[in-house]
C-alpha positions in Angstrom: 19.7 80.4 -4.7 17.0 78.4 -2.7 13.7 79.5 -1.5 15.1 80.3 1.9 17.5 82.9 0.4 14.8 84.3 -1.7 12.6 84.8 1.3 15.2 86.5 3.2 15.9 88.8 0.4 12.1 89.5 0.0 11.8 90.2 3.7 14.8 92.5 3.5 13.2 94.3 0.5 10.0 94.8 2.4 11.8 96.1 5.5 13.5 98.7 3.2 10.2 99.7 1.6 8.6 100.2 5.0 11.5 102.3 6.1 11.1 104.5 3.0 7.4 104.9 3.5 6.9 105.0 7.1 10.3 104.9 8.7 11.4 107.0 11.7 13.6 109.2 9.6 10.6 110.2 7.4 8.4 110.8 10.4 10.8 113.0 12.1 11.4 115.1 8.9 7.5 115.3 8.5 7.0 116.3 12.0 9.7 118.9 12.0 8.4 120.4 8.7 4.8 120.4 9.9 5.7 122.1 13.2 7.8 124.7 11.3 5.0 125.2 8.8 2.2 125.6 11.6 4.7 128.0 13.5 5.5 130.0 10.4 1.7 130.2 9.3 0.7 131.2 12.8 3.4 133.9 13.0 2.4 135.2 9.6 -1.2 135.4 10.5 -0.5 137.1 13.9 1.9 139.5 12.0 -0.5 140.4 9.4 -3.4 140.9 11.8 -1.4 143.2 14.1 0.2 145.0 11.1 -3.1 145.5 9.4 -4.7 146.8 12.6 -1.8 149.2 13.3 -2.0 150.5 9.7 -5.8 151.0 9.7 -5.7 152.3 13.2 -3.2 154.9 12.3 -4.9 155.9 9.2 -8.2 156.0 11.1 -6.9 158.2 13.9 -5.3 160.7 11.6 -8.4 161.0 9.5 -10.7 161.4 12.3 -8.4 164.1 14.1 -7.8 166.0 11.0 -11.4 166.0 9.9 -12.6 167.1 13.3 -10.2 170.0 13.5 -10.9 171.0 9.9 -14.6 171.1 10.4 -14.3 173.0 13.7 -12.0 175.6 11.9 -14.2 176.1 9.0 -17.5 175.9 10.9 -16.5 178.9 13.0 -17.1 181.3 10.2 -20.1 179.5 8.7 -23.6 180.9 9.1 -26.6 178.9 9.7 -29.1 178.5 7.9 -27.0 178.1 4.8 -28.1 178.3 1.2 -26.9 175.6 -1.5 -24.1 178.0 -2.7 -22.7 178.5 0.9 -23.0 174.9 1.8 -20.9 173.9 -1.3 -18.2 176.5 -0.4 -18.1 174.9 3.1 -17.8 171.4 1.8 -14.9 172.6 -0.6 -13.1 174.4 2.3 -13.1 171.4 4.5 -11.9 169.1 1.6 -9.1 171.5 0.9 -7.8 171.3 4.5 -7.8 167.4 4.7 -5.9 166.6 1.6 -8.7 166.9 -1.1 -10.7 164.1 0.3 -14.4 163.8 -0.7 -16.5 165.9 1.7 -20.3 165.7 2.0 -22.2 168.5 3.9 -25.9 168.0 4.7 -28.2 170.6 6.2 -31.8 169.5 6.5 -32.8 169.1 2.8 -29.6 170.5 1.3 -26.7 168.5 0.3 -23.3 169.6 -0.9 -20.4 167.5 -2.3 -16.9 168.7 -2.7 -16.4 166.7 -5.8 -19.6 166.9 -7.9 -18.7 163.8 -9.9 -18.2 161.6 -6.9 -20.8 159.0 -6.0 -21.5 158.9 -2.3 -24.7 157.0 -1.9 -23.0 153.6 -1.7 -20.2 154.8 0.6 -22.1 156.8 3.3 -24.4 154.2 4.9 -27.7 154.7 6.6 -26.3 153.4 9.9 -23.6 156.1 10.0 -26.1 158.9 9.1 -28.3 157.8 11.9 -25.3 157.7 14.4 -24.2 161.2 13.3 -27.6 162.6 13.4 -28.3 161.4 17.0 -24.8 161.9 18.3 -22.5 164.8 19.4 -19.2 163.7 18.3 -17.4 162.3 15.3 -18.3 158.8 14.1 -16.6 156.4 11.5 -17.1 153.4 9.6 -15.1 151.2 7.3 -17.1 150.1 4.2 -16.4 148.3 1.0 -17.4 149.9 -2.2 -16.9 148.3 -5.6 -14.4 145.9 -3.9 -12.2 148.6 -2.4 -11.9 149.8 1.3 -13.0 153.2 2.4 -13.2 155.0 5.8 -16.1 157.3 6.2 -16.1 159.9 9.1 -19.1 162.0 10.0 -19.6 164.6 12.6 -22.4 167.0 13.6 -21.6 170.7 13.8 -22.6 172.2 17.1 -23.0 175.7 18.3 -20.1 177.1 20.2 -22.1 178.5 23.1 -21.1 175.9 25.6 -24.4 174.0 25.4 -23.3 171.8 22.4 -26.5 172.4 20.6 -26.7 170.8 17.2 -27.0 173.1 14.2 -28.5 170.5 12.0 -25.4 170.6 9.8 -23.7 167.3 9.3 -20.3 166.7 7.5 -18.9 163.4 6.1 -15.4 162.7 4.8 -14.6 159.7 2.6 -11.0 158.5 2.9 -9.6 156.0 0.4 -7.8 153.1 2.2 -6.5 151.2 -0.9 -3.0 152.4 -0.1 -3.1 150.9 3.5 -4.6 147.7 1.9 -1.8 147.5 -0.5 0.8 148.0 2.2 -0.6 145.3 4.5 -0.9 142.9 1.3 2.8 143.6 0.4 3.7 142.8 4.1 1.6 139.6 3.9 3.4 138.5 0.6 6.8 139.2 2.0 6.1 137.1 5.1 4.6 134.4 3.1 7.6 134.3 0.8 9.8 133.8 4.0 7.8 130.6 4.9 9.5 128.6 2.1 13.2 129.0 3.4 11.9 128.4 6.9 10.3 125.1 5.9 13.5 124.1 4.0 15.7 125.0 6.9 13.4 122.8 9.2 13.7 120.0 6.8 17.5 120.2 6.8 17.7 120.5 10.6 15.2 117.4 10.7 17.5 115.4 8.5 20.5 116.3 10.7 18.6 115.5 13.9 17.3 112.3 12.3 20.7 111.3 11.4 22.1 112.0 14.8 19.3 110.0 16.5 18.9 107.3 14.1 22.5 106.3 13.6 22.7 104.4 16.7 19.2 103.0 16.1 20.3 101.7 12.8 23.5 100.2 14.4 21.2 98.6 17.0 18.9 97.2 14.4 21.7 95.8 12.3 23.2 94.1 15.5 19.8 92.8 16.2 19.2 91.2 12.8 22.9 89.7 13.1 21.9 88.2 16.4 18.8 86.8 15.0 20.6 85.3 12.1 22.8 83.4 14.6 25.8 85.8 15.0 25.9 85.6 18.8 29.1 87.7 18.9 27.4 90.8 17.4 27.5 93.9 19.7 26.8 97.6 19.6 29.3 100.2 20.6 28.0 102.3 23.5 28.7 106.0 23.2 27.3 108.8 25.4 25.0 108.7 28.4 21.6 109.0 27.1 18.6 106.5 26.6 20.1 105.2 23.4 23.4 104.5 25.2 21.4 102.7 28.0 19.6 100.7 25.4 22.8 99.7 23.6 24.3 98.5 26.9 21.2 96.5 27.7 21.4 94.8 24.2 25.2 94.0 24.8 24.3 92.5 28.3 21.4 90.5 26.6 23.6 89.2 23.9 26.3 88.2 26.3 23.8 86.3 28.4 22.4 84.7 25.2 25.8 83.7 24.0 26.7 82.0 27.4 23.3 80.2 27.4 23.8 79.1 23.7 27.2 77.7 24.5 25.9 75.9 27.5 23.0 74.5 25.5 25.4 73.5 22.6 27.7 71.8 25.0 24.9 69.9 26.6 23.3 68.9 23.4 26.6 67.6 22.0 27.2 65.7 25.1 23.7 64.2 24.8 24.3 63.3 21.1 27.7 61.7 22.1 26.0 59.8 24.8 23.2 58.4 22.5 25.7 57.5 19.8 28.0 56.0 22.3 25.2 53.9 23.9 23.9 52.8 20.5 27.3 51.7 19.5 28.1 49.9 22.6 24.6 48.1 22.4 25.4 46.7 19.0 27.8 43.9 20.1 25.6 42.5 22.8 22.7 42.9 20.5 24.2 40.9 17.8 24.9 37.9 20.3 21.4 38.3 21.6 20.1 38.2 18.0 22.0 35.0 17.3 20.7 33.3 20.5 17.1 34.5 19.8 17.4 33.2 16.3 18.4 29.7 17.5 15.7 29.7 20.0 12.9 30.6 17.5 14.3 27.9 15.1 13.8 25.3 17.9 10.6 26.8 19.3 8.5 24.2 17.7 10.3 21.5 19.9 9.9 23.4 23.1 6.8 23.3 25.5 4.2 25.9 24.7 5.1 28.5 27.2 8.8 28.2 26.4 8.0 28.4 22.6 6.0 31.5 23.2 8.7 33.2 25.3 11.3 32.3 22.7 9.3 33.9 19.9 8.6 37.0 22.1 12.3 37.2 22.8 13.1 37.2 19.2 10.5 39.7 18.2 11.7 42.2 20.9 15.4 41.5 20.2 14.7 42.5 16.6 12.8 45.6 17.7 15.6 46.6 19.9 17.9 46.1 17.0 16.0 48.4 14.8 15.7 50.9 17.6 19.4 51.0 18.1 19.8 51.4 14.1 17.4 54.3 14.2 19.3 55.9 17.1 22.4 55.6 15.2 20.9 57.1 12.2 19.4 60.0 14.0 22.8 60.6 15.7 24.5 60.8 12.2 22.0 63.4 11.1 22.5 65.4 14.3 26.3 65.2 13.8 26.0 66.4 10.2 27.8 63.4 9.2 25.2 62.2 6.6 26.0 62.5 3.0 23.9 61.7 -0.1 25.0 58.9 -2.4 22.9 60.5 -5.3 22.5 59.0 -8.8 19.8 59.2 -11.4 17.2 56.7 -10.4 13.7 55.4 -11.8 11.6 56.4 -8.8 8.6 54.0 -9.8 11.0 51.0 -9.8 12.4 52.2 -6.5 9.0 52.2 -4.9 8.2 48.9 -6.3 11.3 47.2 -5.1 10.8 48.7 -1.6 7.3 47.3 -1.3 8.4 43.9 -2.8 11.5 43.6 -0.4 9.1 43.8 2.6 6.3 41.7 1.1 3.9 44.6 0.8 3.1 44.4 -2.9 -0.3 42.7 -2.4 -1.2 45.0 0.6 -0.8 48.2 -1.1 -2.5 49.8 -4.2 0.0 51.7 -6.3 -0.6 54.6 -9.0 2.9 55.3 -10.1 3.7 57.5 -13.2 6.2 55.6 -15.2 9.6 57.2 -16.5 10.0 59.5 -13.6 13.7 59.7 -13.1 15.7 62.0 -10.7 18.9 62.1 -9.0 18.4 60.8 -5.5 19.9 58.5 -2.9 18.1 55.3 -3.6 18.7 53.8 -0.3 17.3 56.9 1.6 14.2 57.0 -0.7 13.7 53.3 0.3 13.9 54.3 4.0 11.3 57.1 3.4 9.0 54.6 1.6 9.3 51.9 4.2 8.6 54.2 7.0 5.5 55.9 5.5 4.0 52.7 4.0 4.7 50.7 7.2 3.3 53.5 9.2 -0.1 53.4 7.1 -0.2 49.5 7.1 0.1 49.2 11.0 -1.9 52.2 12.1 -4.3 52.8 9.3 -6.9 50.6 7.5 -7.0 49.3 3.9 -6.9 50.2 1.4 -3.5 51.6 1.5 -2.5 53.7 -1.6 0.8 54.9 -2.8 0.7 57.5 -5.6 3.7 58.8 -7.5 3.4 61.8 -9.9 5.2 65.0 -11.0 4.1 68.8 -10.7 5.2 72.1 -12.0 4.8 75.4 -10.1 6.6 78.7 -9.7 9.4 77.0 -7.8 10.3 74.5 -10.4 9.5 70.8 -11.2 8.7 68.6 -8.3 8.1 65.0 -7.6 5.4 64.0 -5.0 4.9 60.6 -3.4 1.5 60.3 -1.4 0.9 57.4 1.1 -2.8 57.4 2.0 -4.8 54.9 4.3 -8.5 54.8 5.2 -8.0 54.3 9.0 -9.1 56.7 12.0 -7.0 59.5 10.9 -4.8 61.6 13.1 -6.0 62.5 16.6 -6.3 66.2 17.5 -3.0 67.8 17.9 -1.0 64.9 16.4 -0.6 66.6 13.1 1.8 69.3 14.6 3.9 66.7 16.4 3.8 63.6 14.2 7.4 64.2 13.1 8.8 64.8 16.8 11.2 62.3 17.9 9.7 59.5 20.1 6.2 61.1 19.9 3.4 58.7 20.6 -0.3 59.5 19.7 -3.1 58.0 21.5 -4.6 54.8 21.1 -6.6 55.9 17.9 -3.7 54.7 15.7 -2.6 51.7 17.7 1.0 52.6 18.7 0.7 56.2 17.7 0.9 58.2 14.6 4.6 58.5 15.0 5.3 55.0 15.7 6.4 54.0 12.4 9.8 52.8 12.1 9.1 49.2 11.5 8.2 48.1 15.0 7.3 51.3 16.8 10.6 53.0 17.9 8.8 56.5 17.4 11.6 57.7 15.1 10.5 56.6 11.7 8.7 59.9 10.6 11.6 61.8 12.0 14.1 59.8 10.0 11.9 60.0 6.9 11.7 63.8 7.3 15.5 64.2 7.7 16.0 62.1 4.5 13.5 64.2 2.7 15.3 67.5 3.9 18.6 66.0 2.9 17.3 65.9 -0.8 15.9 69.5 -0.5 12.4 68.3 -0.1 9.7 68.0 2.8 7.0 65.8 4.1 3.4 67.0 4.8 0.6 65.3 6.7 -3.1 65.8 6.5 -6.5 64.1 7.3 -8.3 63.0 4.3 -12.1 62.5 4.0 -13.4 59.9 1.5 -17.1 59.5 1.8 -17.9 57.9 5.0 -14.2 56.8 5.6 -11.4 58.9 6.9 -7.7 58.5 6.9 -4.3 60.0 7.0 -2.1 60.9 4.0 1.6 61.7 4.1 3.1 63.7 1.2 6.6 63.4 0.1 7.8 66.4 -2.0 11.2 66.5 -3.7 12.7 68.7 -6.3 12.9 66.9 -9.7 16.6 67.0 -10.4 18.2 65.1 -13.3 21.8 64.3 -14.1 24.1 67.4 -14.4 21.7 69.4 -12.0 23.3 68.5 -8.8 21.7 68.5 -5.2 21.7 71.1 -2.7 
């Protein structure tokens, strides 16, 4: 498996992780659950408040009404001013009539309690006593005593002569509200227990809704990935009449248009490649004749007049340059047509580099730092083409010294061999690094014929051919500027996987 496949699998894994963590399905389910939870909590709070208010209001109204009627009935036969004994009997009679609640009767300095063991100071507040003392009707107050709720009702006793004169007799009844509190708490518990099935039901409905909504989205996403991977025939079934159906129809229309455009572009590209290959092929025969004539003229140039000799040599040089351009065009055409095959065998790379330099007479012009014994399965002829292009480019457009360094390296992707070709010229002009491997690219005059002008006599195809040969071996070529003290330069780095006999090539 190569690094491209590993990258695709890694990207797919990351996409799956993002879908699990922050996917649309998760967000829909969370949204449904949160909305259901908020609704259930809000309903529970409102129901609890209303139920509690209703229970307390009913208990309060019953206690106040019963207490008022009972006090009125008992007070009709009560003589004022009372003594302690009669006041105690009064409190006991009122208590009997309202279900045995604690009753406190006060007359000036006298106080009587229906239950002599009951503690009333903490339950009858000063505020309630003041309200009863200054009022002419029943008053009540809910209080907390030792953590339990109580309702305290107080009323003054008035004379029944029509003038509503107070008799200085005040009566208080203490009602226990713990039963009502327990009822409302039980209601709250039962409603709270009902929240769990509501939330679970919301989650199930959310999953069903998410499946209905996301199924066409997943299909659209899968078709989009297939389209991005090069399957221009990928389409999505259009079902329904909603927004997703419109989106699917738009995707299909876009894919149709893209497929038509791609077919047209491929046809035009194939025609252009055939045209270049045909032209290059047709030029070879007349170029062969021109080369022979130019060779004869160059051999006899010394016997010609100076102007004729200069013209003969110029014709010979340009004919040779044109021949190399045609050969480069033929080579590029073979790469475009996928007709290039490796003739790979285990080769000593240091010997290959030295032979390439010696063949072109560059041995004395180039400094070499070659690790001996580096053997790999490569196509020797194509490695020679790469070395010739990179070194020739450095010699023509850089400045001495030109150095060639061969070494091996080991990283997470395996064992690699690198060949660096560096010069000490002006370096690459701004913007040239991104386009230096483009076909026929010419940089500015900073590097004479241009950084990409490196095929032997400036065809502009040399680095492109070198890169194609590197890729054919499963490698690549990088370019960078190098600063070495006050001098600058460019360095081209060939990087190839170090394969040996039996490992094969990609």
